[in-house]
N, C-alpha and C positions, 0 to 999 in steps of 0.2 A: 651259355657258359655254365658248367656244373657248379653247384654250391659246395660240394664236398668231393674228395677223391677217395677212391676205394682200392683195395687189393694191394696195399703196400707191403713190401718185404720187411720182416722184423727179425732181428737177431734173437735166437733162443738161447737158453742156458747151455744146451748141448753145443750149439754153434760157438758160444763164448769159450766153452771148455776145449773145443777143437783148436781155436785160435791160441789159447793159452798153452796147450800141449805142444803145438808146433813151435811157438816162441821159446818155451822152456827147453825143448830139444836143441834148438839152435844155440841157446845160451850155454847149455852143457857142452856142446861141441866146441864152443869158443872158450870153455873153462872160465866163465865169468858169471858169478851169481848176481842176479838182478831182481828188481821188483817189477811186476807186470800187472797192469790194470786193463780191463776190458770194459768199455762203456757202450751204452746203446746210442742211437742216433741223436738223442737229446742230451747226451753227456752224463747220463745217470749210470753209476757204477753197477755192473752186473757181476763181475768176478775180479778177484785180486789174489795174487800169490807173491809171497816173499820167499825167494829161494834161500836155502841154508847158506849163510855167509853174506847175504846181501846187506848193504848198508841201510840201517834204519832211517837215516837222513834222506834217503831217496824214495821212501814210501809215498809221501805226499806229492813228490815231483812226478812219479809215474802216474798217479791218479789225475793230476792236473793235465799232464800230457794227453791222456786219453780223452778227458773232457774237452780240452782245447781243439784237438783234432776232430772230434765229432762235431763240435759247434762251428768250426771253420770249414768243415767239409774238405779238409786237406791236412797234410802233415804239419807238425809244428816246426818252428824255426824262424829265423829272421825273415821279414818281408823284404824281398829283393827289389832294387831299382836298377834294372839292367844286370850287370855283373857284381854289383856292390849292395851290401845290406843297407836298407833305408832305416837307419837307427832311430831317428825321431818317431817315425810311424810305428816301428816295431816296439819300442819302449812305450809309446803312447797307448798302444793296444793293450800291452801287459798292465800298465798302470790303470787304464780305464776299466778293466775287467780282471782284477788280479786273481780272482778265484777260478777263472775259466780260461785264461790265456797264459802262454809262456813263449818266450823267444828261443827256448832250448829245443834242439832237435831230439828226436827219439820216439816218434809216434808214426802211426799209419792209419788212415781212414779205412774202414771196411766197406767195400762196395759189392753188391750183388745185382747183376743185370743193370749196371749203371746207376743204381740207387744206393745211397748211403744207408747202412744198417747199424753202424757203430764205429768204434775206433779202438786201437790198442796203444797204450803208452808204456814205455820201458825206461827204467832209470837204474843206474848203479854201475854202469861201465863207461867207456868213452862214448861221446856222442855218435861216432861212426858205428860202434858196436851196438848201441841202443837202436839206431836206425835199422841195422842189419837184422837184429832180433825181432823188432816190430814188423819188418817186411816179411820175415818168415812166418810170423803169426798171421798176418793179413793174407798171405798166399793160401792158407788153409781154408779160408772162407770163400775165396774167389772160385774154388772148385765146386762150390755148392750148387 
């Protein structure tokens, strides 16, 4: 068994810029200004943009969404138990790690060749719009 792994894909600044550009374009099409954060696979912020008119109160939410999505290796939102949110587990996760978790939807992990390279978090619109904008951003890197 090897002691280390090699040749892992890493999100570059240019890759983060492509994700941000695609998300910004979709937000403009929806005519909703948002805050957009792109983090690496460890949840470290690479790039952030606050569109003109975006709510200042949503800045930290977008960043936490990107961190949480990267760390969870999946989109943010409630943890589901079948068709229903598992509120005790969802809230417990957010309380246990408040700086890195959120039960609010609006993020997307960034995968390349099945390997996580980062995540995008969006905040400032409705949750559905945040998800749509984040998904548009994630689609840009999937083509890499």
